[in-house]
KEKE-3310 file (N, C-alpha, C; in steps of 0.2 Angstrom, whole numbers, plus 5000, padded with zeros to 4 digits):
npx = (4985:4976:4964:4955:4940:4928:4913:4916:4920:4930:4945:4953:4968:4977:4990:5002:5010:5013:5019:5019:5019:5020:5006:5001:4988:4982:4977:4971:4969:4956:4946:4931:4923:4909:4897:4883:4871:4866:4860:4848:4845:4847:4862:4867:4877:4880:4887:4902:4919:4935:4949:4962:4971:4969:4978:4973:4968:4956:4944:4940:4930:4937:4931:4925:4935:4942:4955:4955:4945:4936:4945:4946:4938:4927:4925:4912:4904:4899:4907:4918:4931:4940:4951:4953:4964:4967:4978:4990:4998:5011:5008:5000:5005:5004:4996:4983:4967:4953:4935:4920:4903:4890:4872:4871:4877:4891:4907:4922:4939:4952:4967:4984:4985:4986:5001:5006:5018:5027:5036:5046:5061:5074:5089:5102:5119:5133:5144:5143:5142:5135:5121:5106:5094:5080:5069:5055:5051:5055:5060:5054:5066:5080:5079:5080:5086:5081:5088:5086:5091:5087:5075:5078:5083:5096:5108:5113:5114:5109:5110:5106:5113:5120:5133:5141:5147:5139:5129:5122:5110:5105:5092:5087:5080:5073:5068:5060:5063:5051:5041:5041:5032:5030:5039:5052:5051:5058:5075:5084:5093:5092:5080:5080:5078:5063:5060:5053:5045:5037:5028:5022:5021:5027:5041:5039:5049:5053:5044:5038:5046:5045:5055:5054:5059:5059:5061:5060:5065:5072:5080:5072:5076:5088:5089:5098:5101:5109:5117:5122:5140:5143:5150:5145:5131:5113:5102:5093:5083:5067:5060:5065:5065:5064:5062:5061:5063:5075:5085:5098:5096:5094:5098:5105:5099:5102:5096:5101:5098:5100:5105:5111:5113:5116:5116:5107:5105:5096:5093:5087:5082:5081:5074:5072:5059:5048:5050:5054:5044:5032:5035:5034:5020:5014:5017:5010:4997:4996:4998:4986:4976:4980:4976:4963:4959:4962:4951:4941:4947:4948:4935:4930:4937:4932:4918:4920:4925:4915:4906:4912:4912:4899:4895:4902:4897:4886:4869:4869:4878:4871:4860:4867:4872:4860:4855:4865:4862:4849:4852:4860:4850:4840:4848:4850:4838:4834:4844:4839:4827:4831:4837:4827:4819:4828:4828:4815:4814:4823:4816:4805:4810:4815:4803:4797:4806:4804:4791:4791:4796:4785:4775:4780:4778:4765)
npy = (4805:4809:4820:4826:4832:4842:4834:4822:4826:4824:4824:4815:4814:4805:4807:4820:4827:4830:4826:4832:4832:4846:4850:4838:4827:4827:4817:4821:4812:4810:4808:4811:4812:4811:4812:4802:4805:4818:4823:4816:4821:4819:4820:4831:4834:4850:4858:4857:4859:4862:4872:4885:4896:4913:4928:4937:4929:4924:4911:4902:4893:4882:4879:4891:4899:4908:4904:4891:4886:4874:4864:4857:4845:4837:4823:4817:4807:4794:4799:4802:4814:4816:4827:4832:4839:4845:4847:4853:4868:4879:4889:4882:4876:4874:4874:4863:4862:4854:4857:4856:4858:4856:4852:4853:4863:4861:4863:4860:4861:4853:4854:4854:4856:4848:4849:4853:4850:4855:4848:4846:4857:4866:4872:4884:4882:4889:4889:4893:4884:4873:4864:4859:4847:4848:4845:4851:4844:4829:4815:4798:4784:4781:4792:4793:4803:4813:4823:4837:4845:4859:4853:4840:4824:4822:4810:4797:4805:4804:4809:4820:4832:4842:4846:4856:4865:4879:4887:4903:4903:4890:4879:4872:4858:4846:4830:4818:4802:4791:4799:4807:4815:4826:4837:4849:4867:4876:4882:4896:4908:4926:4931:4940:4957:4967:4983:4999:5016:5028:5043:5036:5044:5059:5066:5078:5092:5094:5086:5071:5055:5038:5024:5007:4990:4973:4956:4938:4927:4914:4910:4926:4940:4953:4971:4984:5000:5010:5024:5028:5028:5032:5026:5024:5017:5022:5019:5006:4992:4988:4999:5015:5032:5047:5063:5077:5080:5084:5092:5088:5075:5067:5054:5037:5024:5009:4993:4982:4965:4953:4937:4923:4914:4921:4936:4949:4963:4978:4991:5008:5022:5040:5056:5074:5079:5087:5099:5113:5114:5114:5126:5135:5133:5138:5151:5155:5152:5162:5174:5174:5175:5188:5196:5194:5199:5213:5221:5219:5226:5240:5242:5242:5253:5264:5263:5266:5279:5286:5284:5291:5305:5307:5307:5318:5330:5342:5349:5363:5366:5360:5370:5381:5377:5376:5389:5395:5390:5394:5408:5409:5405:5416:5427:5424:5425:5438:5444:5439:5446:5460:5459:5457:5468:5478:5474:5476:5490:5495:5491:5499:5512:5510:5509:5522:5531:5526:5532:5545:5551:5549:5557:5570:5570:5571)
npz = (5114:5128:5134:5147:5155:5164:5169:5162:5150:5136:5124:5112:5105:5092:5088:5092:5084:5068:5052:5035:5017:5006:4996:4998:5007:5023:5038:5053:5066:5078:5093:5104:5120:5131:5144:5143:5150:5161:5176:5174:5162:5144:5135:5123:5108:5103:5095:5086:5081:5072:5075:5074:5084:5082:5080:5090:5099:5096:5093:5078:5067:5056:5044:5040:5037:5024:5018:5020:5013:5005:5008:5019:5030:5041:5052:5059:5065:5077:5088:5082:5078:5068:5058:5041:5030:5014:5000:5005:5012:5014:5024:5032:5042:5059:5075:5079:5085:5094:5097:5107:5111:5122:5126:5139:5144:5144:5138:5128:5125:5116:5122:5124:5106:5090:5082:5065:5053:5039:5025:5011:5011:5003:5010:5011:5014:5024:5015:4998:4988:4993:4996:5006:5009:5019:5033:5041:5052:5061:5052:5049:5052:5041:5029:5011:4998:4983:4971:4960:4946:4936:4934:4930:4936:4947:4945:4956:4967:4984:4996:5010:5007:4995:4984:4973:4959:4954:4941:4940:4934:4936:4943:4957:4967:4979:4985:4996:4994:4987:4989:4978:4971:4979:4979:4985:4986:4973:4972:4966:4957:4955:4942:4926:4931:4932:4928:4932:4931:4940:4940:4924:4913:4904:4914:4925:4930:4946:4952:4961:4960:4958:4957:4953:4956:4952:4954:4950:4961:4972:4986:4991:4983:4986:4984:4975:4971:4958:4950:4934:4931:4944:4959:4972:4980:4976:4983:4993:4992:4985:4979:4974:4978:4971:4977:4973:4958:4947:4934:4935:4940:4929:4918:4917:4927:4936:4942:4954:4957:4969:4977:4986:4976:4964:4954:4945:4934:4928:4917:4918:4910:4913:4911:4911:4902:4901:4907:4901:4892:4900:4906:4896:4893:4904:4904:4892:4897:4907:4900:4892:4902:4908:4897:4896:4908:4907:4899:4908:4919:4915:4912:4926:4931:4923:4928:4941:4941:4935:4945:4955:4950:4949:4963:4968:4963:4968:4973:4972:4962:4951:4949:4946:4934:4927:4927:4920:4907:4905:4905:4893:4883:4885:4881:4868:4863:4865:4857:4844:4844:4843:4831:4822:4824:4819:4806:4802:4804:4794:4783:4783:4781:4768:4761:4763:4757:4744:4742:4742:4729:4721:4726:4723:4708:4707)
capx = (4985:4969:4963:4949:4938:4922:4907:4919:4921:4937:4946:4959:4972:4981:4997:5001:5015:5011:5023:5016:5022:5017:5002:4997:4983:4984:4972:4973:4964:4953:4939:4929:4918:4905:4892:4876:4866:4868:4854:4842:4844:4850:4867:4868:4882:4877:4892:4909:4923:4942:4952:4968:4970:4972:4983:4970:4966:4949:4943:4936:4929:4941:4927:4923:4941:4944:4961:4954:4939:4936:4951:4945:4933:4926:4921:4908:4900:4902:4911:4925:4932:4946:4951:4957:4966:4970:4982:4993:5002:5016:5005:4995:5009:5000:4993:4976:4963:4946:4931:4914:4899:4884:4866:4871:4882:4898:4911:4928:4944:4957:4973:4987:4982:4991:5006:5007:5023:5028:5043:5054:5064:5081:5092:5109:5124:5138:5147:5138:5141:5132:5113:5104:5087:5079:5062:5053:5049:5059:5057:5057:5071:5085:5076:5084:5084:5082:5090:5084:5094:5083:5069:5081:5085:5104:5109:5118:5114:5104:5111:5102:5117:5122:5139:5144:5148:5132:5128:5117:5103:5102:5086:5088:5074:5074:5062:5061:5062:5045:5037:5043:5026:5029:5046:5053:5051:5065:5079:5087:5096:5087:5079:5081:5074:5059:5060:5047:5045:5030:5023:5025:5021:5033:5043:5039:5053:5050:5039:5040:5047:5047:5058:5053:5063:5056:5064:5058:5071:5071:5077:5070:5083:5089:5089:5101:5100:5115:5117:5128:5146:5143:5152:5142:5124:5109:5097:5092:5076:5063:5058:5069:5061:5067:5056:5061:5066:5078:5089:5104:5094:5093:5103:5104:5099:5101:5094:5104:5094:5105:5104:5116:5113:5118:5114:5105:5103:5092:5094:5081:5084:5077:5077:5066:5057:5042:5051:5053:5037:5028:5036:5030:5013:5013:5018:5004:4991:4997:4996:4979:4973:4981:4972:4956:4958:4963:4945:4937:4950:4946:4927:4929:4940:4926:4913:4922:4926:4908:4902:4915:4910:4892:4895:4905:4893:4881:4863:4870:4881:4866:4857:4872:4872:4854:4855:4869:4859:4843:4854:4861:4845:4838:4852:4849:4831:4835:4848:4835:4822:4834:4838:4820:4817:4832:4825:4808:4815:4826:4811:4800:4814:4815:4796:4796:4810:4800:4785:4792:4795:4778:4771:4782:4775:4758)
capy = (4809:4809:4826:4824:4838:4841:4829:4817:4828:4823:4824:4811:4815:4800:4810:4827:4829:4826:4829:4830:4836:4851:4848:4832:4827:4824:4816:4822:4808:4813:4807:4814:4808:4815:4808:4802:4808:4822:4825:4813:4824:4817:4825:4831:4839:4855:4862:4854:4862:4863:4879:4887:4902:4918:4932:4940:4924:4922:4904:4902:4887:4882:4878:4897:4903:4908:4901:4883:4885:4868:4860:4854:4840:4834:4817:4818:4801:4790:4803:4803:4821:4817:4832:4831:4845:4843:4852:4857:4874:4881:4893:4877:4874:4877:4870:4863:4861:4853:4860:4854:4860:4851:4855:4853:4869:4859:4864:4858:4861:4848:4858:4856:4852:4844:4853:4850:4854:4854:4847:4847:4863:4867:4877:4885:4882:4895:4888:4894:4878:4867:4864:4854:4846:4847:4845:4855:4840:4823:4809:4791:4780:4785:4793:4794:4810:4814:4830:4839:4852:4862:4849:4834:4820:4821:4803:4796:4809:4802:4812:4827:4837:4842:4850:4857:4872:4882:4892:4907:4901:4884:4878:4865:4856:4840:4826:4812:4796:4788:4805:4812:4819:4832:4840:4855:4873:4877:4888:4899:4915:4931:4932:4948:4962:4971:4990:5004:5022:5031:5042:5033:5049:5063:5068:5086:5095:5096:5081:5065:5049:5032:5018:5000:4985:4967:4950:4932:4923:4910:4915:4932:4944:4960:4976:4990:5005:5014:5029:5026:5032:5033:5020:5022:5015:5028:5017:4999:4991:4987:5006:5021:5037:5054:5067:5083:5078:5090:5091:5084:5068:5064:5049:5030:5021:5002:4990:4975:4960:4948:4932:4919:4910:4925:4942:4951:4970:4980:4999:5013:5030:5045:5063:5079:5081:5091:5106:5118:5114:5116:5134:5139:5133:5142:5158:5156:5153:5169:5179:5174:5177:5195:5199:5193:5204:5220:5224:5220:5231:5246:5243:5243:5260:5268:5263:5269:5286:5289:5285:5297:5311:5308:5308:5325:5335:5344:5352:5370:5366:5359:5376:5385:5375:5377:5396:5397:5388:5399:5415:5409:5405:5422:5431:5422:5427:5445:5445:5438:5451:5465:5458:5457:5475:5482:5472:5480:5497:5496:5490:5505:5517:5509:5510:5529:5533:5526:5535:5553:5553:5548:5563:5575:5570:5574)
capz = (5120:5131:5138:5151:5158:5168:5166:5158:5143:5134:5118:5111:5099:5091:5088:5093:5080:5061:5047:5029:5012:5003:4992:5000:5011:5030:5042:5060:5070:5085:5095:5109:5124:5136:5148:5139:5154:5167:5180:5170:5155:5138:5133:5115:5106:5099:5090:5086:5076:5072:5074:5076:5087:5078:5084:5095:5103:5094:5089:5072:5063:5050:5037:5038:5035:5017:5017:5020:5009:5000:5009:5026:5031:5048:5053:5066:5067:5082:5092:5078:5076:5063:5053:5035:5026:5008:4996:5011:5010:5019:5029:5036:5048:5065:5080:5078:5092:5092:5102:5106:5117:5123:5128:5147:5146:5144:5132:5130:5120:5117:5122:5118:5100:5086:5077:5059:5050:5031:5023:5012:5008:5002:5013:5009:5019:5023:5008:4993:4984:4996:4997:5010:5009:5026:5035:5048:5057:5060:5047:5052:5049:5037:5022:5005:4995:4976:4969:4954:4943:4931:4932:4929:4941:4947:4947:4961:4973:4988:5003:5010:5005:4988:4984:4966:4956:4951:4937:4943:4930:4938:4947:4961:4971:4982:4987:4999:4989:4989:4989:4973:4969:4983:4980:4989:4982:4970:4974:4960:4957:4952:4935:4924:4934:4928:4931:4930:4934:4941:4934:4918:4908:4905:4920:4926:4935:4953:4954:4964:4955:4961:4953:4956:4953:4954:4951:4953:4964:4978:4991:4988:4981:4989:4978:4976:4965:4956:4944:4929:4932:4951:4963:4978:4978:4978:4987:4993:4992:4978:4977:4975:4977:4971:4980:4970:4952:4943:4927:4937:4941:4923:4917:4917:4934:4936:4949:4955:4961:4971:4982:4986:4970:4959:4953:4938:4934:4923:4917:4916:4907:4915:4908:4912:4896:4902:4911:4896:4889:4905:4908:4890:4893:4910:4901:4888:4901:4911:4896:4891:4909:4909:4892:4898:4914:4905:4898:4915:4923:4911:4913:4932:4932:4921:4932:4948:4939:4934:4952:4959:4947:4952:4970:4970:4960:4972:4970:4970:4955:4946:4949:4942:4927:4924:4927:4915:4901:4904:4903:4886:4880:4885:4877:4861:4861:4864:4850:4839:4843:4841:4823:4819:4824:4814:4799:4801:4803:4788:4777:4783:4778:4761:4759:4764:4752:4737:4741:4741:4722:4718:4729:4718:4702:4708)
cpx = (4977:4969:4956:4947:4931:4917:4909:4920:4929:4938:4953:4962:4977:4988:4996:5007:5014:5016:5020:5020:5017:5013:4999:4991:4984:4978:4974:4968:4963:4947:4937:4924:4915:4900:4885:4871:4869:4861:4848:4841:4849:4855:4867:4873:4879:4881:4899:4913:4930:4944:4959:4967:4973:4976:4980:4967:4959:4949:4938:4936:4932:4937:4924:4928:4942:4949:4960:4948:4940:4942:4951:4938:4933:4923:4918:4903:4904:4908:4919:4926:4938:4945:4955:4958:4970:4974:4986:4998:5006:5013:5000:4999:5006:4999:4985:4972:4955:4942:4924:4910:4893:4878:4866:4875:4889:4901:4918:4933:4949:4964:4978:4984:4987:4995:5007:5012:5024:5035:5042:5056:5072:5084:5099:5114:5129:5141:5142:5137:5137:5125:5111:5096:5085:5071:5061:5052:5053:5055:5059:5062:5077:5083:5082:5081:5085:5084:5088:5087:5090:5079:5072:5084:5093:5105:5115:5118:5108:5105:5107:5106:5119:5127:5141:5144:5141:5133:5122:5110:5101:5097:5086:5082:5076:5067:5064:5059:5056:5039:5038:5038:5026:5036:5046:5052:5058:5068:5083:5089:5091:5087:5080:5076:5069:5059:5055:5048:5038:5031:5026:5025:5027:5034:5043:5044:5050:5046:5043:5041:5049:5049:5057:5056:5060:5059:5062:5065:5069:5078:5076:5077:5082:5091:5093:5101:5107:5113:5123:5134:5147:5145:5147:5134:5119:5104:5097:5085:5073:5062:5063:5065:5065:5061:5056:5065:5069:5083:5095:5102:5094:5099:5101:5104:5098:5100:5098:5100:5099:5103:5110:5117:5116:5115:5112:5104:5099:5093:5088:5084:5079:5079:5071:5065:5051:5044:5050:5046:5032:5029:5033:5023:5010:5012:5012:4998:4991:4995:4989:4975:4973:4977:4965:4954:4958:4956:4941:4940:4948:4938:4926:4932:4934:4921:4914:4923:4919:4905:4905:4913:4903:4891:4898:4902:4886:4875:4865:4873:4876:4862:4861:4871:4866:4853:4859:4865:4853:4846:4856:4856:4841:4842:4851:4843:4831:4839:4843:4830:4825:4835:4832:4818:4821:4829:4819:4809:4818:4821:4806:4804:4814:4808:4795:4800:4807:4794:4786:4793:4789:4774:4774:4779:4768:4758)
cpy = (4810:4815:4825:4831:4837:4838:4824:4819:4827:4823:4820:4812:4809:4802:4817:4831:4826:4830:4827:4834:4841:4849:4842:4832:4824:4823:4817:4818:4810:4809:4810:4810:4813:4810:4808:4805:4812:4824:4823:4817:4821:4822:4824:4836:4844:4858:4858:4857:4861:4870:4880:4894:4908:4923:4936:4935:4921:4914:4904:4896:4887:4882:4885:4902:4903:4904:4893:4881:4879:4863:4856:4850:4838:4828:4817:4812:4797:4793:4803:4810:4822:4823:4830:4837:4843:4848:4856:4862:4876:4884:4888:4875:4878:4872:4869:4860:4859:4855:4858:4857:4856:4855:4856:4859:4867:4861:4862:4859:4857:4852:4854:4852:4848:4849:4849:4854:4852:4852:4846:4854:4862:4873:4878:4885:4888:4895:4888:4888:4872:4869:4858:4853:4844:4848:4849:4851:4833:4818:4802:4787:4784:4786:4794:4800:4809:4822:4831:4846:4853:4856:4841:4830:4820:4814:4802:4800:4808:4804:4818:4833:4836:4847:4850:4864:4874:4888:4897:4905:4895:4884:4872:4864:4849:4837:4820:4806:4792:4793:4810:4817:4826:4835:4847:4861:4873:4883:4890:4906:4920:4931:4939:4952:4966:4978:4994:5010:5024:5038:5040:5038:5053:5066:5075:5087:5097:5091:5075:5059:5043:5027:5012:4995:4978:4961:4943:4928:4920:4907:4922:4936:4950:4965:4982:4994:5009:5019:5027:5031:5035:5027:5019:5021:5021:5026:5010:4998:4991:4994:5011:5027:5043:5059:5074:5082:5084:5088:5086:5077:5064:5059:5041:5027:5013:4999:4983:4971:4954:4943:4928:4915:4914:4932:4944:4959:4972:4988:5002:5020:5035:5051:5067:5081:5087:5098:5112:5119:5116:5124:5138:5139:5138:5149:5160:5157:5160:5174:5179:5176:5185:5198:5199:5198:5211:5223:5225:5226:5238:5248:5245:5251:5265:5269:5267:5277:5290:5290:5290:5303:5313:5310:5315:5331:5337:5347:5359:5370:5364:5366:5381:5384:5377:5384:5399:5395:5393:5406:5415:5409:5412:5427:5430:5425:5435:5448:5444:5444:5457:5465:5459:5465:5479:5480:5476:5488:5499:5495:5496:5511:5516:5511:5518:5532:5532:5530:5543:5555:5553:5554:5569:5575:5572:5581)
cpz = (5122:5135:5141:5154:5162:5165:5161:5151:5142:5126:5117:5105:5098:5091:5089:5088:5073:5056:5040:5023:5009:4998:4993:5004:5018:5034:5049:5064:5077:5087:5102:5114:5128:5138:5144:5143:5160:5170:5176:5164:5150:5136:5125:5113:5101:5094:5091:5079:5077:5072:5076:5079:5083:5083:5090:5100:5102:5091:5084:5069:5057:5044:5036:5037:5027:5015:5017:5016:5004:5002:5016:5027:5038:5048:5059:5067:5072:5086:5088:5076:5072:5058:5047:5031:5020:5005:5002:5008:5016:5025:5034:5042:5054:5070:5080:5084:5090:5098:5101:5112:5117:5126:5136:5148:5146:5138:5134:5123:5121:5116:5126:5112:5096:5082:5071:5055:5043:5030:5015:5009:5008:5006:5011:5016:5018:5016:5003:4988:4987:4997:5002:5010:5016:5027:5040:5054:5056:5055:5050:5048:5046:5030:5017:5001:4987:4975:4962:4952:4937:4928:4931:4935:4941:4949:4952:4967:4978:4995:5004:5009:4998:4987:4976:4964:4953:4946:4940:4940:4932:4943:4951:4965:4974:4983:4991:4995:4992:4989:4983:4970:4973:4984:4984:4984:4979:4973:4967:4961:4954:4944:4933:4927:4930:4932:4928:4933:4934:4943:4928:4912:4908:4912:4921:4931:4941:4956:4958:4960:4959:4955:4956:4952:4956:4950:4954:4955:4971:4980:4988:4988:4985:4983:4980:4970:4964:4951:4940:4931:4939:4954:4968:4976:4980:4983:4988:4994:4985:4975:4979:4973:4977:4972:4975:4963:4948:4937:4929:4939:4934:4922:4917:4925:4932:4943:4948:4959:4963:4977:4982:4980:4964:4959:4946:4939:4928:4923:4915:4915:4909:4913:4909:4905:4895:4905:4907:4894:4894:4907:4902:4890:4899:4907:4897:4892:4905:4906:4893:4897:4909:4903:4893:4904:4912:4903:4904:4919:4921:4913:4921:4934:4930:4926:4938:4946:4938:4941:4956:4957:4950:4959:4972:4967:4964:4969:4968:4963:4949:4944:4945:4935:4923:4922:4921:4908:4900:4902:4896:4882:4880:4881:4870:4859:4860:4857:4844:4838:4841:4833:4820:4819:4819:4807:4798:4800:4796:4782:4778:4780:4770:4758:4759:4758:4745:4737:4740:4733:4719:4720:4725:4711:4702:4708)
residu = (MET:VAL:ILE:GLN:GLY:GLN:TYR:ASP:LEU:GLY:VAL:THR:TYR:THR:SER:THR:GLN:ILE:CYS:ALA:PHE:LYS:GLY:SER:THR:VAL:ASN:ILE:SER:CYS:SER:TYR:THR:TYR:GLN:SER:ARG:ILE:ASN:ASP:LEU:VAL:THR:LYS:VAL:GLU:LYS:ARG:PHE:TRP:PHE:THR:GLU:LEU:GLY:ASN:GLY:GLU:THR:VAL:ASP:LEU:THR:THR:VAL:SER:GLU:TYR:SER:GLY:ARG:VAL:GLN:TYR:HIS:SER:GLU:ASN:LYS:ASP:CYS:THR:LEU:ARG:ILE:SER:ASP:LEU:ARG:GLU:ARG:ASP:SER:ALA:GLU:TYR:LYS:PHE:ARG:PHE:THR:THR:ASN:GLN:GLY:GLY:LYS:TYR:ILE:GLY:SER:PRO:GLY:VAL:THR:ALA:GLY:LEU:GLN:VAL:GLN:VAL:SER:GLU:SER:PRO:ASN:GLN:ALA:ASP:LEU:LYS:CYS:GLN:SER:SER:CYS:PRO:LEU:PRO:GLY:ARG:PRO:SER:TYR:ILE:TRP:TYR:LYS:ASN:GLY:GLN:ASN:ILE:GLN:GLY:GLN:THR:SER:ASP:TYR:TYR:SER:ALA:SER:PHE:ASP:PRO:ALA:ASP:ILE:PHE:SER:CYS:ALA:VAL:ARG:GLY:HIS:GLU:ASP:PHE:PRO:SER:PRO:SER:VAL:TYR:GLY:PRO:LYS:LEU:PRO:SER:VAL:SER:VAL:SER:PRO:SER:ALA:GLU:ILE:VAL:GLU:GLY:SER:LEU:VAL:ASN:LEU:THR:CYS:SER:SER:ASP:ALA:ASN:PRO:ALA:ALA:ASN:TYR:THR:TRP:TYR:LYS:GLU:ASN:GLU:ASP:SER:PRO:LYS:ALA:SER:GLY:GLN:ILE:PHE:THR:ILE:THR:ASP:PHE:ARG:ALA:GLU:HIS:SER:GLY:ASN:TYR:TYR:CYS:VAL:ALA:GLN:ASN:ARG:ARG:GLY:SER:GLN:ASN:SER:THR:LEU:HIS:LEU:ILE:VAL:VAL:ALA:GLY:ASN:LEU:THR:MET:ILE:MET:ASN:ILE:ILE:ARG:LEU:THR:VAL:VAL:VAL:LEU:MET:LEU:ILE:PRO:LEU:LEU:LEU:LEU:SER:LEU:TRP:ALA:ARG:GLN:LYS:LYS:THR:LEU:SER:SER:THR:THR:GLY:PRO:HIS:GLU:HIS:VAL:GLU:ILE:GLU:THR:LEU:VAL:LEU:THR:MET:ARG:THR:SER:GLN:THR:LEU:GLN:HIS:ARG:GLN:LYS:THR:GLN:ARG:SER:ARG:LYS:THR:TRP:CYS:GLU:VAL:GLN:SER:ASP:ALA:ALA:GLU:PRO:GLU:ALA:GLY:LEU:THR)
# end
């Protein structure tokens, strides 16, 4: 396909539809043209790159996209713009376009681009016992197919359909004959689910609990949660959330992972083991806090009482108290003086009595 633009700018794609196998390498052939001179100026290509349009319409050079790192190469000699993509992956299915700009202000995008599709995949028919090996883009001629069961070639099976009875543990894949190195992704029933609980530590009553179920399966499994001895499901999806875990939530829960190839289930036991312990610890903490607050409360009451007493005692009361103390001291002094005087008087009388006999003898 030739796409021409202004100043004879153009891009030519050899093919606009390419089919390839997952894991293989594909070459998207391309060439571009431009005028060697415009207005006596030599035309030079300043930039050239391949891109796929992002969701926001932005064009980004594939060599700068992490998903293509080390897997894309450009041929840029002699106006060749062939793109090579190696190790093809399913997400590589897209429309690829080539863009170049020149020093003359010309820029061109080869649009529509080249659509690359991947093959082969196994699809399930409405009948569970039937599988089909199909491609996302047409194959030339009448291709012959190879079927694999648990990694072993199923002899005599060359059609794109395979019909048989299946065990849920069986794994199937297919390939186009001549391209056995690029088989389809395998299809199989769910493996034994892995179940987990978060938080993984002791479950505290009243907390939020998440139960998670995961199983390897292709096609992807659907998940349903049940509680033991209950017929109706508790939830669907990989994660089952209990927002307010209580004692009545304790028990065995099991997750069923299921697809058209079969089903598997795993059980998880839940119990509230931290509720009583938490209550006891809270009581202990509360007791310790109360015991620590009591001395502080008593000290506060004493300080308040002292402050109240100090504020209610006025200057007049102080004077009365001092007067009373002074009166008491004066009374005590008078009493002491009276005692002393009585003692002296008694002593003088004694001395007088003793002197009278002496005078008589004379």
